[in-house]
C-alpha positions in Angstrom: 0.0 0.0 0.0 1.4 3.4 -1.0 1.4 6.4 1.3 -0.7 9.5 0.5 2.4 11.4 -0.7 3.4 8.6 -3.0 0.0 8.5 -4.5 0.1 12.3 -5.1 3.5 12.0 -6.8 2.2 9.2 -9.1 -0.9 11.3 -9.9 1.2 14.4 -10.7 3.5 12.3 -12.9 0.7 10.7 -14.8 -1.1 14.0 -15.4 2.1 15.7 -16.4 3.2 12.9 -18.7 -0.2 12.8 -20.4 -0.3 16.6 -20.9 3.3 16.7 -22.1 2.7 13.9 -24.6 -0.4 15.6 -26.1 1.2 19.1 -26.1 4.5 17.7 -27.4 2.8 16.1 -30.4 1.2 19.4 -31.4 4.4 21.4 -30.7 6.4 19.1 -32.9 3.8 19.4 -35.7 3.7 23.2 -35.3 7.5 23.5 -35.5 7.6 21.2 -38.5 4.9 23.2 -40.3 6.8 26.5 -39.6 10.4 25.4 -40.3 10.4 21.9 -41.8 12.6 19.1 -40.8 15.8 21.1 -40.1 13.9 23.3 -37.6 12.5 20.3 -35.8 16.0 18.8 -35.6 17.4 22.0 -34.2 14.7 22.4 -31.6 15.0 18.8 -30.4 18.8 18.9 -30.4 18.9 21.9 -28.1 16.1 20.4 -26.0 17.9 17.1 -25.4 21.3 18.7 -24.8 19.9 21.1 -22.2 17.9 18.3 -20.7 21.1 16.3 -20.2 23.1 19.2 -18.7 20.2 20.3 -16.5 19.7 16.7 -15.3 23.4 16.4 -14.5 23.5 19.8 -12.8 20.3 19.0 -10.8 22.3 16.8 -8.5 24.0 19.9 -7.2 20.6 21.7 -7.0 19.1 18.9 -4.9 21.8 19.6 -2.3 20.3 23.1 -1.7 16.7 22.8 -2.8 13.9 20.3 -2.3 12.4 18.1 -5.0 9.2 20.0 -4.5 10.9 23.2 -5.6 12.4 21.5 -8.7 9.1 20.0 -9.8 7.3 23.2 -9.2 9.9 25.3 -11.1 9.7 22.9 -14.0 6.0 23.4 -14.3 6.4 27.2 -14.2 9.2 27.1 -16.8 7.1 24.8 -19.0 4.1 27.2 -18.8 6.4 30.1 -19.7 7.8 28.2 -22.7 4.4 27.5 -24.1 3.4 31.1 -23.4 6.5 32.2 -25.3 5.5 30.1 -28.3 1.9 31.5 -28.2 3.2 35.1 -28.0 5.8 34.6 -30.8 3.5 32.7 -33.1 5.3 32.4 -36.5 8.3 34.3 -35.2 9.1 31.3 -33.0 11.0 29.9 -35.9 13.8 32.4 -35.2 14.1 31.3 -31.6 14.0 27.5 -31.9 17.3 27.1 -30.1 16.2 29.2 -27.2 12.8 27.6 -26.9 14.5 24.2 -27.1 16.8 25.2 -24.2 13.9 26.3 -22.1 11.9 23.1 -22.7 15.1 21.1 -21.9 15.6 22.9 -18.6 12.0 22.3 -17.7 12.2 18.6 -18.4 15.6 18.2 -16.7 14.2 19.8 -13.5 11.0 17.7 -13.6 12.7 14.4 -14.0 15.4 15.1 -11.5 12.7 16.1 -9.0 11.2 12.6 -9.3 14.6 10.8 -9.2 15.0 10.3 -5.5 18.2 8.3 -5.9 20.2 11.4 -6.9 
């Protein structure tokens, strides 16, 4: 039997993963329609590189901050990233690297907040 806190963490992770999967599909299609295959590759390259470095750096962050703060900050950064795309609209093509970095930082903080072995 899981504790109440563990059930909350699982619920948050399920909802977040489902929302990210749906939004991610539409985001990839939107980027592909705006900039084609090269733009999608640039976006994902910067996303995965920043995810890797954020995930590695988060070990140092977890010494000073709680997992609650990392998960919460990842949600805020993710909201700001989608808001940036909405505000930029078609001009988002010119900022794909920056947007990819922001999404990678958000994902790195989220997953390291759930990785309690760090």
